[in-house]
HTML snippet that shows the backbone in 3Dmol.js (N, CA, C, O; Angstrom):
<script src="https://3Dmol.org/build/3Dmol-min.js"></script>
<div id="view" style="width:600px;height:400px;position:relative"></div>
<script>
const pdb = `
ATOM      1  N   MET A   1     -15.575 -33.097  21.000  1.00  0.00           N
ATOM      2  CA  MET A   1     -16.094 -31.755  21.089  1.00  0.00           C
ATOM      3  C   MET A   1     -15.198 -30.756  20.344  1.00  0.00           C
ATOM      4  O   MET A   1     -15.688 -29.892  19.616  1.00  0.00           O
ATOM      5  N   PHE A   2     -13.871 -30.886  20.537  1.00  0.00           N
ATOM      6  CA  PHE A   2     -12.960 -29.972  19.853  1.00  0.00           C
ATOM      7  C   PHE A   2     -12.849 -30.304  18.371  1.00  0.00           C
ATOM      8  O   PHE A   2     -12.561 -29.427  17.556  1.00  0.00           O
ATOM      9  N   ALA A   3     -13.078 -31.574  18.018  1.00  0.00           N
ATOM     10  CA  ALA A   3     -13.099 -31.925  16.597  1.00  0.00           C
ATOM     11  C   ALA A   3     -14.293 -31.260  15.915  1.00  0.00           C
ATOM     12  O   ALA A   3     -14.194 -30.838  14.763  1.00  0.00           O
ATOM     13  N   LEU A   4     -15.398 -31.168  16.608  1.00  0.00           N
ATOM     14  CA  LEU A   4     -16.571 -30.482  16.076  1.00  0.00           C
ATOM     15  C   LEU A   4     -16.283 -28.981  15.913  1.00  0.00           C
ATOM     16  O   LEU A   4     -16.715 -28.365  14.939  1.00  0.00           O
ATOM     17  N   ALA A   5     -15.566 -28.413  16.854  1.00  0.00           N
ATOM     18  CA  ALA A   5     -15.180 -26.998  16.756  1.00  0.00           C
ATOM     19  C   ALA A   5     -14.258 -26.775  15.558  1.00  0.00           C
ATOM     20  O   ALA A   5     -14.383 -25.771  14.857  1.00  0.00           O
ATOM     21  N   ALA A   6     -13.328 -27.714  15.320  1.00  0.00           N
ATOM     22  CA  ALA A   6     -12.438 -27.591  14.160  1.00  0.00           C
ATOM     23  C   ALA A   6     -13.240 -27.662  12.867  1.00  0.00           C
ATOM     24  O   ALA A   6     -12.952 -26.925  11.924  1.00  0.00           O
ATOM     25  N   GLY A   7     -14.223 -28.519  12.807  1.00  0.00           N
ATOM     26  CA  GLY A   7     -15.080 -28.603  11.632  1.00  0.00           C
ATOM     27  C   GLY A   7     -15.866 -27.327  11.412  1.00  0.00           C
ATOM     28  O   GLY A   7     -16.015 -26.879  10.275  1.00  0.00           O
ATOM     29  N   ALA A   8     -16.370 -26.736  12.486  1.00  0.00           N
ATOM     30  CA  ALA A   8     -17.120 -25.474  12.372  1.00  0.00           C
ATOM     31  C   ALA A   8     -16.213 -24.346  11.897  1.00  0.00           C
ATOM     32  O   ALA A   8     -16.646 -23.488  11.128  1.00  0.00           O
ATOM     33  N   ILE A   9     -14.974 -24.338  12.341  1.00  0.00           N
ATOM     34  CA  ILE A   9     -14.027 -23.310  11.902  1.00  0.00           C
ATOM     35  C   ILE A   9     -13.729 -23.470  10.415  1.00  0.00           C
ATOM     36  O   ILE A   9     -13.618 -22.479   9.694  1.00  0.00           O
ATOM     37  N   ILE A  10     -13.598 -24.703   9.955  1.00  0.00           N
ATOM     38  CA  ILE A  10     -13.331 -24.942   8.534  1.00  0.00           C
ATOM     39  C   ILE A  10     -14.523 -24.507   7.686  1.00  0.00           C
ATOM     40  O   ILE A  10     -14.341 -23.935   6.611  1.00  0.00           O
ATOM     41  N   VAL A  11     -15.746 -24.774   8.162  1.00  0.00           N
ATOM     42  CA  VAL A  11     -16.943 -24.321   7.442  1.00  0.00           C
ATOM     43  C   VAL A  11     -16.984 -22.793   7.396  1.00  0.00           C
ATOM     44  O   VAL A  11     -17.310 -22.209   6.363  1.00  0.00           O
ATOM     45  N   ALA A  12     -16.654 -22.150   8.514  1.00  0.00           N
ATOM     46  CA  ALA A  12     -16.626 -20.686   8.546  1.00  0.00           C
ATOM     47  C   ALA A  12     -15.576 -20.141   7.592  1.00  0.00           C
ATOM     48  O   ALA A  12     -15.800 -19.118   6.945  1.00  0.00           O
ATOM     49  N   MET A  13     -14.427 -20.816   7.496  1.00  0.00           N
ATOM     50  CA  MET A  13     -13.399 -20.397   6.554  1.00  0.00           C
ATOM     51  C   MET A  13     -13.896 -20.475   5.118  1.00  0.00           C
ATOM     52  O   MET A  13     -13.630 -19.583   4.312  1.00  0.00           O
ATOM     53  N   ALA A  14     -14.611 -21.535   4.803  1.00  0.00           N
ATOM     54  CA  ALA A  14     -15.147 -21.672   3.445  1.00  0.00           C
ATOM     55  C   ALA A  14     -16.132 -20.543   3.140  1.00  0.00           C
ATOM     56  O   ALA A  14     -16.130 -20.005   2.033  1.00  0.00           O
ATOM     57  N   LEU A  15     -16.960 -20.187   4.100  1.00  0.00           N
ATOM     58  CA  LEU A  15     -17.913 -19.088   3.897  1.00  0.00           C
ATOM     59  C   LEU A  15     -17.202 -17.751   3.709  1.00  0.00           C
ATOM     60  O   LEU A  15     -17.603 -16.942   2.872  1.00  0.00           O
ATOM     61  N   VAL A  16     -16.154 -17.521   4.484  1.00  0.00           N
ATOM     62  CA  VAL A  16     -15.415 -16.260   4.381  1.00  0.00           C
ATOM     63  C   VAL A  16     -14.658 -16.182   3.053  1.00  0.00           C
ATOM     64  O   VAL A  16     -14.576 -15.112   2.450  1.00  0.00           O
ATOM     65  N   VAL A  17     -14.108 -17.301   2.598  1.00  0.00           N
ATOM     66  CA  VAL A  17     -13.428 -17.300   1.306  1.00  0.00           C
ATOM     67  C   VAL A  17     -14.436 -17.017   0.196  1.00  0.00           C
ATOM     68  O   VAL A  17     -14.122 -16.316  -0.766  1.00  0.00           O
ATOM     69  N   GLY A  18     -15.629 -17.554   0.324  1.00  0.00           N
ATOM     70  CA  GLY A  18     -16.684 -17.237  -0.636  1.00  0.00           C
ATOM     71  C   GLY A  18     -17.012 -15.762  -0.635  1.00  0.00           C
ATOM     72  O   GLY A  18     -17.253 -15.180  -1.693  1.00  0.00           O
ATOM     73  N   ARG A  19     -17.024 -15.160   0.510  1.00  0.00           N
ATOM     74  CA  ARG A  19     -17.273 -13.724   0.613  1.00  0.00           C
ATOM     75  C   ARG A  19     -16.133 -12.923  -0.017  1.00  0.00           C
ATOM     76  O   ARG A  19     -16.364 -11.881  -0.632  1.00  0.00           O
ATOM     77  N   ALA A  20     -14.911 -13.413   0.140  1.00  0.00           N
ATOM     78  CA  ALA A  20     -13.765 -12.717  -0.456  1.00  0.00           C
ATOM     79  C   ALA A  20     -13.836 -12.762  -1.978  1.00  0.00           C
ATOM     80  O   ALA A  20     -13.490 -11.789  -2.648  1.00  0.00           O
ATOM     81  N   VAL A  21     -14.275 -13.868  -2.513  1.00  0.00           N
ATOM     82  CA  VAL A  21     -14.385 -13.986  -3.965  1.00  0.00           C
ATOM     83  C   VAL A  21     -15.523 -13.122  -4.484  1.00  0.00           C
ATOM     84  O   VAL A  21     -15.397 -12.493  -5.534  1.00  0.00           O
ATOM     85  N   ARG A  22     -16.633 -13.088  -3.757  1.00  0.00           N
ATOM     86  CA  ARG A  22     -17.832 -12.391  -4.202  1.00  0.00           C
ATOM     87  C   ARG A  22     -17.878 -10.916  -3.805  1.00  0.00           C
ATOM     88  O   ARG A  22     -18.664 -10.152  -4.365  1.00  0.00           O
ATOM     89  N   GLY A  23     -17.054 -10.512  -2.855  1.00  0.00           N
ATOM     90  CA  GLY A  23     -17.128  -9.154  -2.304  1.00  0.00           C
ATOM     91  C   GLY A  23     -17.058  -8.065  -3.350  1.00  0.00           C
ATOM     92  O   GLY A  23     -16.185  -8.102  -4.218  1.00  0.00           O
ATOM     93  N   PRO A  24     -17.955  -7.098  -3.291  1.00  0.00           N
ATOM     94  CA  PRO A  24     -17.977  -6.085  -4.343  1.00  0.00           C
ATOM     95  C   PRO A  24     -16.859  -5.042  -4.240  1.00  0.00           C
ATOM     96  O   PRO A  24     -16.486  -4.448  -5.251  1.00  0.00           O
ATOM     97  N   THR A  25     -16.324  -4.811  -3.049  1.00  0.00           N
ATOM     98  CA  THR A  25     -15.296  -3.781  -2.912  1.00  0.00           C
ATOM     99  C   THR A  25     -14.000  -4.384  -2.378  1.00  0.00           C
ATOM    100  O   THR A  25     -13.969  -5.509  -1.880  1.00  0.00           O
ATOM    101  N   VAL A  26     -12.943  -3.603  -2.498  1.00  0.00           N
ATOM    102  CA  VAL A  26     -11.636  -4.029  -1.990  1.00  0.00           C
ATOM    103  C   VAL A  26     -11.678  -4.181  -0.474  1.00  0.00           C
ATOM    104  O   VAL A  26     -11.035  -5.072   0.081  1.00  0.00           O
ATOM    105  N   PHE A  27     -12.428  -3.320   0.191  1.00  0.00           N
ATOM    106  CA  PHE A  27     -12.471  -3.366   1.646  1.00  0.00           C
ATOM    107  C   PHE A  27     -13.200  -4.612   2.146  1.00  0.00           C
ATOM    108  O   PHE A  27     -12.860  -5.140   3.204  1.00  0.00           O
ATOM    109  N   ASP A  28     -14.204  -5.090   1.393  1.00  0.00           N
ATOM    110  CA  ASP A  28     -14.840  -6.365   1.743  1.00  0.00           C
ATOM    111  C   ASP A  28     -13.846  -7.504   1.634  1.00  0.00           C
ATOM    112  O   ASP A  28     -13.825  -8.409   2.468  1.00  0.00           O
ATOM    113  N   ARG A  29     -13.032  -7.451   0.613  1.00  0.00           N
ATOM    114  CA  ARG A  29     -12.030  -8.506   0.429  1.00  0.00           C
ATOM    115  C   ARG A  29     -10.943  -8.432   1.503  1.00  0.00           C
ATOM    116  O   ARG A  29     -10.456  -9.467   1.958  1.00  0.00           O
ATOM    117  N   ALA A  30     -10.564  -7.231   1.909  1.00  0.00           N
ATOM    118  CA  ALA A  30      -9.567  -7.078   2.970  1.00  0.00           C
ATOM    119  C   ALA A  30     -10.120  -7.592   4.303  1.00  0.00           C
ATOM    120  O   ALA A  30      -9.404  -8.236   5.070  1.00  0.00           O
ATOM    121  N   LEU A  31     -11.383  -7.307   4.571  1.00  0.00           N
ATOM    122  CA  LEU A  31     -12.007  -7.809   5.790  1.00  0.00           C
ATOM    123  C   LEU A  31     -12.097  -9.330   5.766  1.00  0.00           C
ATOM    124  O   LEU A  31     -11.890  -9.986   6.787  1.00  0.00           O
ATOM    125  N   ALA A  32     -12.406  -9.885   4.600  1.00  0.00           N
ATOM    126  CA  ALA A  32     -12.465 -11.344   4.484  1.00  0.00           C
ATOM    127  C   ALA A  32     -11.077 -11.951   4.681  1.00  0.00           C
ATOM    128  O   ALA A  32     -10.945 -12.995   5.318  1.00  0.00           O
ATOM    129  N   GLY A  33     -10.057 -11.315   4.147  1.00  0.00           N
ATOM    130  CA  GLY A  33      -8.695 -11.805   4.364  1.00  0.00           C
ATOM    131  C   GLY A  33      -8.295 -11.773   5.821  1.00  0.00           C
ATOM    132  O   GLY A  33      -7.648 -12.698   6.310  1.00  0.00           O
ATOM    133  N   ASN A  34      -8.671 -10.726   6.512  1.00  0.00           N
ATOM    134  CA  ASN A  34      -8.401 -10.629   7.943  1.00  0.00           C
ATOM    135  C   ASN A  34      -9.170 -11.705   8.704  1.00  0.00           C
ATOM    136  O   ASN A  34      -8.650 -12.282   9.659  1.00  0.00           O
ATOM    137  N   SER A  35     -10.388 -11.972   8.290  1.00  0.00           N
ATOM    138  CA  SER A  35     -11.201 -13.000   8.947  1.00  0.00           C
ATOM    139  C   SER A  35     -10.623 -14.390   8.718  1.00  0.00           C
ATOM    140  O   SER A  35     -10.650 -15.229   9.619  1.00  0.00           O
ATOM    141  N   VAL A  36     -10.101 -14.640   7.520  1.00  0.00           N
ATOM    142  CA  VAL A  36      -9.450 -15.929   7.262  1.00  0.00           C
ATOM    143  C   VAL A  36      -8.243 -16.092   8.186  1.00  0.00           C
ATOM    144  O   VAL A  36      -8.009 -17.175   8.723  1.00  0.00           O
ATOM    145  N   GLY A  37      -7.486 -15.025   8.369  1.00  0.00           N
ATOM    146  CA  GLY A  37      -6.343 -15.090   9.288  1.00  0.00           C
ATOM    147  C   GLY A  37      -6.761 -15.382  10.712  1.00  0.00           C
ATOM    148  O   GLY A  37      -6.115 -16.170  11.403  1.00  0.00           O
ATOM    149  N   MET A  38      -7.847 -14.745  11.161  1.00  0.00           N
ATOM    150  CA  MET A  38      -8.335 -14.995  12.515  1.00  0.00           C
ATOM    151  C   MET A  38      -8.807 -16.435  12.673  1.00  0.00           C
ATOM    152  O   MET A  38      -8.538 -17.077  13.688  1.00  0.00           O
ATOM    153  N   LEU A  39      -9.508 -16.934  11.668  1.00  0.00           N
ATOM    154  CA  LEU A  39      -9.986 -18.314  11.734  1.00  0.00           C
ATOM    155  C   LEU A  39      -8.825 -19.302  11.667  1.00  0.00           C
ATOM    156  O   LEU A  39      -8.893 -20.375  12.267  1.00  0.00           O
ATOM    157  N   ALA A  40      -7.767 -18.956  10.948  1.00  0.00           N
ATOM    158  CA  ALA A  40      -6.581 -19.816  10.916  1.00  0.00           C
ATOM    159  C   ALA A  40      -5.922 -19.884  12.292  1.00  0.00           C
ATOM    160  O   ALA A  40      -5.429 -20.936  12.698  1.00  0.00           O
ATOM    161  N   ILE A  41      -5.917 -18.772  12.998  1.00  0.00           N
ATOM    162  CA  ILE A  41      -5.355 -18.757  14.350  1.00  0.00           C
ATOM    163  C   ILE A  41      -6.195 -19.640  15.280  1.00  0.00           C
ATOM    164  O   ILE A  41      -5.652 -20.400  16.081  1.00  0.00           O
ATOM    165  N   LEU A  42      -7.514 -19.533  15.165  1.00  0.00           N
ATOM    166  CA  LEU A  42      -8.387 -20.385  15.974  1.00  0.00           C
ATOM    167  C   LEU A  42      -8.175 -21.859  15.647  1.00  0.00           C
ATOM    168  O   LEU A  42      -8.141 -22.702  16.543  1.00  0.00           O
ATOM    169  N   LEU A  43      -8.034 -22.165  14.359  1.00  0.00           N
ATOM    170  CA  LEU A  43      -7.808 -23.550  13.954  1.00  0.00           C
ATOM    171  C   LEU A  43      -6.470 -24.059  14.477  1.00  0.00           C
ATOM    172  O   LEU A  43      -6.366 -25.215  14.888  1.00  0.00           O
ATOM    173  N   LEU A  44      -5.446 -23.207  14.465  1.00  0.00           N
ATOM    174  CA  LEU A  44      -4.153 -23.592  15.044  1.00  0.00           C
ATOM    175  C   LEU A  44      -4.289 -23.910  16.532  1.00  0.00           C
ATOM    176  O   LEU A  44      -3.716 -24.884  17.021  1.00  0.00           O
ATOM    177  N   ALA A  45      -5.046 -23.087  17.242  1.00  0.00           N
ATOM    178  CA  ALA A  45      -5.210 -23.317  18.682  1.00  0.00           C
ATOM    179  C   ALA A  45      -5.963 -24.618  18.948  1.00  0.00           C
ATOM    180  O   ALA A  45      -5.592 -25.375  19.845  1.00  0.00           O
ATOM    181  N   VAL A  46      -7.005 -24.880  18.186  1.00  0.00           N
ATOM    182  CA  VAL A  46      -7.781 -26.116  18.381  1.00  0.00           C
ATOM    183  C   VAL A  46      -6.950 -27.332  18.008  1.00  0.00           C
ATOM    184  O   VAL A  46      -6.961 -28.338  18.717  1.00  0.00           O
ATOM    185  N   MET A  47      -6.229 -27.242  16.895  1.00  0.00           N
ATOM    186  CA  MET A  47      -5.404 -28.386  16.496  1.00  0.00           C
ATOM    187  C   MET A  47      -4.266 -28.623  17.488  1.00  0.00           C
ATOM    188  O   MET A  47      -3.897 -29.768  17.749  1.00  0.00           O
ATOM    189  N   GLY A  48      -3.716 -27.549  18.037  1.00  0.00           N
ATOM    190  CA  GLY A  48      -2.698 -27.710  19.068  1.00  0.00           C
ATOM    191  C   GLY A  48      -3.239 -28.397  20.303  1.00  0.00           C
ATOM    192  O   GLY A  48      -2.546 -29.199  20.929  1.00  0.00           O
ATOM    193  N   PHE A  49      -4.491 -28.082  20.661  1.00  0.00           N
ATOM    194  CA  PHE A  49      -5.099 -28.746  21.808  1.00  0.00           C
ATOM    195  C   PHE A  49      -5.384 -30.215  21.500  1.00  0.00           C
ATOM    196  O   PHE A  49      -5.166 -31.084  22.345  1.00  0.00           O
ATOM    197  N   LEU A  50      -5.871 -30.489  20.289  1.00  0.00           N
ATOM    198  CA  LEU A  50      -6.200 -31.861  19.928  1.00  0.00           C
ATOM    199  C   LEU A  50      -4.963 -32.752  19.855  1.00  0.00           C
ATOM    200  O   LEU A  50      -5.021 -33.923  20.229  1.00  0.00           O
ATOM    201  N   THR A  51      -3.856 -32.212  19.382  1.00  0.00           N
ATOM    202  CA  THR A  51      -2.635 -33.012  19.252  1.00  0.00           C
ATOM    203  C   THR A  51      -1.749 -32.945  20.491  1.00  0.00           C
ATOM    204  O   THR A  51      -0.747 -33.657  20.572  1.00  0.00           O
ATOM    205  N   GLY A  52      -2.101 -32.106  21.448  1.00  0.00           N
ATOM    206  CA  GLY A  52      -1.309 -31.998  22.671  1.00  0.00           C
ATOM    207  C   GLY A  52      -0.010 -31.246  22.478  1.00  0.00           C
ATOM    208  O   GLY A  52       0.969 -31.508  23.177  1.00  0.00           O
ATOM    209  N   ARG A  53       0.013 -30.316  21.540  1.00  0.00           N
ATOM    210  CA  ARG A  53       1.223 -29.536  21.272  1.00  0.00           C
ATOM    211  C   ARG A  53       0.948 -28.064  21.535  1.00  0.00           C
ATOM    212  O   ARG A  53       0.433 -27.370  20.658  1.00  0.00           O
ATOM    213  N   PRO A  54       1.283 -27.569  22.735  1.00  0.00           N
ATOM    214  CA  PRO A  54       0.979 -26.185  23.090  1.00  0.00           C
ATOM    215  C   PRO A  54       1.800 -25.149  22.309  1.00  0.00           C
ATOM    216  O   PRO A  54       1.472 -23.962  22.336  1.00  0.00           O
ATOM    217  N   GLU A  55       2.857 -25.578  21.616  1.00  0.00           N
ATOM    218  CA  GLU A  55       3.640 -24.606  20.851  1.00  0.00           C
ATOM    219  C   GLU A  55       2.870 -24.063  19.656  1.00  0.00           C
ATOM    220  O   GLU A  55       3.284 -23.064  19.068  1.00  0.00           O
ATOM    221  N   PHE A  56       1.767 -24.691  19.283  1.00  0.00           N
ATOM    222  CA  PHE A  56       0.917 -24.146  18.220  1.00  0.00           C
ATOM    223  C   PHE A  56       0.339 -22.790  18.627  1.00  0.00           C
ATOM    224  O   PHE A  56       0.058 -21.955  17.766  1.00  0.00           O
ATOM    225  N   LEU A  57       0.161 -22.566  19.918  1.00  0.00           N
ATOM    226  CA  LEU A  57      -0.344 -21.268  20.379  1.00  0.00           C
ATOM    227  C   LEU A  57       0.676 -20.160  20.117  1.00  0.00           C
ATOM    228  O   LEU A  57       0.304 -19.037  19.777  1.00  0.00           O
ATOM    229  N   ASP A  58       1.960 -20.477  20.276  1.00  0.00           N
ATOM    230  CA  ASP A  58       3.007 -19.493  19.973  1.00  0.00           C
ATOM    231  C   ASP A  58       2.998 -19.146  18.486  1.00  0.00           C
ATOM    232  O   ASP A  58       3.135 -17.981  18.111  1.00  0.00           O
ATOM    233  N   ILE A  59       2.837 -20.151  17.656  1.00  0.00           N
ATOM    234  CA  ILE A  59       2.767 -19.921  16.216  1.00  0.00           C
ATOM    235  C   ILE A  59       1.539 -19.069  15.897  1.00  0.00           C
ATOM    236  O   ILE A  59       1.597 -18.183  15.044  1.00  0.00           O
ATOM    237  N   GLY A  60       0.439 -19.338  16.577  1.00  0.00           N
ATOM    238  CA  GLY A  60      -0.779 -18.567  16.365  1.00  0.00           C
ATOM    239  C   GLY A  60      -0.610 -17.103  16.756  1.00  0.00           C
ATOM    240  O   GLY A  60      -1.126 -16.220  16.071  1.00  0.00           O
ATOM    241  N   LEU A  61       0.101 -16.835  17.841  1.00  0.00           N
ATOM    242  CA  LEU A  61       0.343 -15.449  18.257  1.00  0.00           C
ATOM    243  C   LEU A  61       1.185 -14.695  17.230  1.00  0.00           C
ATOM    244  O   LEU A  61       0.886 -13.548  16.899  1.00  0.00           O
ATOM    245  N   VAL A  62       2.229 -15.334  16.731  1.00  0.00           N
ATOM    246  CA  VAL A  62       3.071 -14.697  15.724  1.00  0.00           C
ATOM    247  C   VAL A  62       2.271 -14.459  14.451  1.00  0.00           C
ATOM    248  O   VAL A  62       2.381 -13.399  13.835  1.00  0.00           O
ATOM    249  N   TYR A  63       1.468 -15.441  14.057  1.00  0.00           N
ATOM    250  CA  TYR A  63       0.648 -15.291  12.860  1.00  0.00           C
ATOM    251  C   TYR A  63      -0.380 -14.172  13.033  1.00  0.00           C
ATOM    252  O   TYR A  63      -0.694 -13.463  12.077  1.00  0.00           O
ATOM    253  N   GLY A  64      -0.897 -14.014  14.240  1.00  0.00           N
ATOM    254  CA  GLY A  64      -1.847 -12.933  14.510  1.00  0.00           C
ATOM    255  C   GLY A  64      -1.213 -11.563  14.346  1.00  0.00           C
ATOM    256  O   GLY A  64      -1.835 -10.655  13.794  1.00  0.00           O
ATOM    257  N   LEU A  65       0.017 -11.404  14.818  1.00  0.00           N
ATOM    258  CA  LEU A  65       0.714 -10.130  14.649  1.00  0.00           C
ATOM    259  C   LEU A  65       1.008  -9.850  13.176  1.00  0.00           C
ATOM    260  O   LEU A  65       0.854  -8.721  12.712  1.00  0.00           O
ATOM    261  N   LEU A  66       1.432 -10.882  12.446  1.00  0.00           N
ATOM    262  CA  LEU A  66       1.677 -10.707  11.019  1.00  0.00           C
ATOM    263  C   LEU A  66       0.390 -10.398  10.269  1.00  0.00           C
ATOM    264  O   LEU A  66       0.396  -9.615   9.319  1.00  0.00           O
ATOM    265  N   ASN A  67      -0.704 -11.004  10.687  1.00  0.00           N
ATOM    266  CA  ASN A  67      -2.001 -10.746  10.060  1.00  0.00           C
ATOM    267  C   ASN A  67      -2.409  -9.288  10.260  1.00  0.00           C
ATOM    268  O   ASN A  67      -2.892  -8.646   9.327  1.00  0.00           O
ATOM    269  N   LEU A  68      -2.220  -8.771  11.451  1.00  0.00           N
ATOM    270  CA  LEU A  68      -2.562  -7.375  11.731  1.00  0.00           C
ATOM    271  C   LEU A  68      -1.724  -6.422  10.882  1.00  0.00           C
ATOM    272  O   LEU A  68      -2.262  -5.504  10.264  1.00  0.00           O
ATOM    273  N   ILE A  69      -0.417  -6.635  10.851  1.00  0.00           N
ATOM    274  CA  ILE A  69       0.466  -5.763  10.080  1.00  0.00           C
ATOM    275  C   ILE A  69       0.147  -5.856   8.596  1.00  0.00           C
ATOM    276  O   ILE A  69       0.135  -4.841   7.899  1.00  0.00           O
ATOM    277  N   GLY A  70      -0.111  -7.059   8.109  1.00  0.00           N
ATOM    278  CA  GLY A  70      -0.444  -7.233   6.697  1.00  0.00           C
ATOM    279  C   GLY A  70      -1.745  -6.558   6.316  1.00  0.00           C
ATOM    280  O   GLY A  70      -1.837  -5.945   5.253  1.00  0.00           O
ATOM    281  N   THR A  71      -2.747  -6.661   7.162  1.00  0.00           N
ATOM    282  CA  THR A  71      -4.031  -6.028   6.882  1.00  0.00           C
ATOM    283  C   THR A  71      -3.893  -4.509   6.863  1.00  0.00           C
ATOM    284  O   THR A  71      -4.453  -3.848   5.988  1.00  0.00           O
ATOM    285  N   LEU A  72      -3.161  -3.956   7.809  1.00  0.00           N
ATOM    286  CA  LEU A  72      -2.957  -2.506   7.827  1.00  0.00           C
ATOM    287  C   LEU A  72      -2.183  -2.040   6.604  1.00  0.00           C
ATOM    288  O   LEU A  72      -2.478  -0.980   6.051  1.00  0.00           O
ATOM    289  N   ALA A  73      -1.195  -2.819   6.176  1.00  0.00           N
ATOM    290  CA  ALA A  73      -0.423  -2.440   4.989  1.00  0.00           C
ATOM    291  C   ALA A  73      -1.289  -2.477   3.735  1.00  0.00           C
ATOM    292  O   ALA A  73      -1.200  -1.576   2.901  1.00  0.00           O
ATOM    293  N   VAL A  74      -2.123  -3.501   3.588  1.00  0.00           N
ATOM    294  CA  VAL A  74      -2.992  -3.602   2.406  1.00  0.00           C
ATOM    295  C   VAL A  74      -3.985  -2.450   2.385  1.00  0.00           C
ATOM    296  O   VAL A  74      -4.207  -1.845   1.336  1.00  0.00           O
ATOM    297  N   LEU A  75      -4.579  -2.142   3.515  1.00  0.00           N
ATOM    298  CA  LEU A  75      -5.543  -1.038   3.554  1.00  0.00           C
ATOM    299  C   LEU A  75      -4.871   0.305   3.284  1.00  0.00           C
ATOM    300  O   LEU A  75      -5.443   1.159   2.607  1.00  0.00           O
ATOM    301  N   ARG A  76      -3.678   0.493   3.802  1.00  0.00           N
ATOM    302  CA  ARG A  76      -2.970   1.751   3.534  1.00  0.00           C
ATOM    303  C   ARG A  76      -2.617   1.862   2.059  1.00  0.00           C
ATOM    304  O   ARG A  76      -2.703   2.943   1.476  1.00  0.00           O
ATOM    305  N   PHE A  77      -2.218   0.741   1.449  1.00  0.00           N
ATOM    306  CA  PHE A  77      -1.869   0.767   0.032  1.00  0.00           C
ATOM    307  C   PHE A  77      -3.081   1.123  -0.818  1.00  0.00           C
ATOM    308  O   PHE A  77      -2.967   1.920  -1.749  1.00  0.00           O
ATOM    309  N   PHE A  78      -4.230   0.549  -0.514  1.00  0.00           N
ATOM    310  CA  PHE A  78      -5.402   0.834  -1.319  1.00  0.00           C
ATOM    311  C   PHE A  78      -5.975   2.219  -1.052  1.00  0.00           C
ATOM    312  O   PHE A  78      -6.664   2.776  -1.906  1.00  0.00           O
ATOM    313  N   ARG A  79      -5.705   2.770   0.093  1.00  0.00           N
ATOM    314  CA  ARG A  79      -6.219   4.112   0.386  1.00  0.00           C
ATOM    315  C   ARG A  79      -5.328   5.206  -0.181  1.00  0.00           C
ATOM    316  O   ARG A  79      -5.822   6.211  -0.691  1.00  0.00           O
ATOM    317  N   ARG A  80      -4.000   5.012  -0.094  1.00  0.00           N
ATOM    318  CA  ARG A  80      -3.077   6.080  -0.490  1.00  0.00           C
ATOM    319  C   ARG A  80      -2.338   5.794  -1.786  1.00  0.00           C
ATOM    320  O   ARG A  80      -1.840   6.721  -2.426  1.00  0.00           O
ATOM    321  N   GLY A  81      -2.257   4.545  -2.183  1.00  0.00           N
ATOM    322  CA  GLY A  81      -1.561   4.207  -3.418  1.00  0.00           C
ATOM    323  C   GLY A  81      -0.109   3.820  -3.232  1.00  0.00           C
ATOM    324  O   GLY A  81       0.530   3.367  -4.182  1.00  0.00           O
ATOM    325  N   ASP A  82       0.432   3.988  -2.030  1.00  0.00           N
ATOM    326  CA  ASP A  82       1.798   3.565  -1.761  1.00  0.00           C
ATOM    327  C   ASP A  82       1.938   3.258  -0.275  1.00  0.00           C
ATOM    328  O   ASP A  82       1.044   3.539   0.523  1.00  0.00           O
ATOM    329  N   LEU A  83       3.078   2.675   0.075  1.00  0.00           N
ATOM    330  CA  LEU A  83       3.337   2.338   1.476  1.00  0.00           C
ATOM    331  C   LEU A  83       4.391   3.236   2.100  1.00  0.00           C
ATOM    332  O   LEU A  83       4.782   3.026   3.248  1.00  0.00           O
ATOM    333  N   ALA A  84       4.858   4.242   1.354  1.00  0.00           N
ATOM    334  CA  ALA A  84       5.907   5.138   1.835  1.00  0.00           C
ATOM    335  C   ALA A  84       5.347   6.030   2.954  1.00  0.00           C
ATOM    336  O   ALA A  84       4.169   6.387   2.945  1.00  0.00           O
ATOM    337  N   PRO A  85       6.192   6.375   3.896  1.00  0.00           N
ATOM    338  CA  PRO A  85       5.731   7.278   4.960  1.00  0.00           C
ATOM    339  C   PRO A  85       5.464   8.672   4.407  1.00  0.00           C
ATOM    340  O   PRO A  85       5.941   9.035   3.332  1.00  0.00           O
ATOM    341  N   ASP A  86       4.697   9.437   5.160  1.00  0.00           N
ATOM    342  CA  ASP A  86       4.387  10.799   4.744  1.00  0.00           C
ATOM    343  C   ASP A  86       5.658  11.639   4.724  1.00  0.00           C
ATOM    344  O   ASP A  86       6.487  11.559   5.631  1.00  0.00           O
ATOM    345  N   GLU A  87       5.794  12.437   3.687  1.00  0.00           N
ATOM    346  CA  GLU A  87       6.938  13.335   3.608  1.00  0.00           C
ATOM    347  C   GLU A  87       6.608  14.620   4.329  1.00  0.00           C
ATOM    348  O   GLU A  87       5.483  15.106   4.218  1.00  0.00           O
ATOM    349  N   PRO A  88       7.551  15.193   5.070  1.00  0.00           N
ATOM    350  CA  PRO A  88       7.274  16.457   5.770  1.00  0.00           C
ATOM    351  C   PRO A  88       7.054  17.580   4.746  1.00  0.00           C
ATOM    352  O   PRO A  88       7.653  17.598   3.670  1.00  0.00           O
ATOM    353  N   GLU A  89       6.180  18.503   5.120  1.00  0.00           N
ATOM    354  CA  GLU A  89       5.882  19.625   4.231  1.00  0.00           C
ATOM    355  C   GLU A  89       7.047  20.608   4.220  1.00  0.00           C
ATOM    356  O   GLU A  89       7.694  20.842   5.241  1.00  0.00           O
ATOM    357  N   GLN A  90       7.296  21.175   3.052  1.00  0.00           N
ATOM    358  CA  GLN A  90       8.362  22.173   2.904  1.00  0.00           C
ATOM    359  C   GLN A  90       7.827  23.535   3.324  1.00  0.00           C
ATOM    360  O   GLN A  90       6.755  23.952   2.886  1.00  0.00           O
ATOM    361  N   GLU A  91       8.568  24.215   4.164  1.00  0.00           N
ATOM    362  CA  GLU A  91       8.175  25.561   4.561  1.00  0.00           C
ATOM    363  C   GLU A  91       8.672  26.550   3.524  1.00  0.00           C
ATOM    364  O   GLU A  91       9.815  26.451   3.078  1.00  0.00           O
ATOM    365  N   SER A  92       7.827  27.515   3.127  1.00  0.00           N
ATOM    366  CA  SER A  92       8.260  28.495   2.137  1.00  0.00           C
ATOM    367  C   SER A  92       8.739  29.786   2.754  1.00  0.00           C
ATOM    368  O   SER A  92       9.134  30.704   2.035  1.00  0.00           O
TER     369      SER A  92
END
`;
const viewer = $3Dmol.createViewer("view");
viewer.addModel(pdb, "pdb");
viewer.setStyle({}, {cartoon: {color: "spectrum"}});
viewer.zoomTo();
viewer.render();
</script>
């Protein structure tokens, strides 16, 4: 049953990668990248269950946090053009 779930996750990953290649805008590609990260976390959890290694869940949690930070950084870069924090306004 879990092997079937792993196969479905791999098929979903292939579809999302196809969407990333075909996506007309940068935001479609960023969403596809985030979706690939989420599916990778699910695949890690299923493979950890299949192999009997619960430490894969810890790796999945860390990867999820990195995926979130990476997605926010990419979106901020494409929206503003840089990753630098906002500079305070000068009072005249």
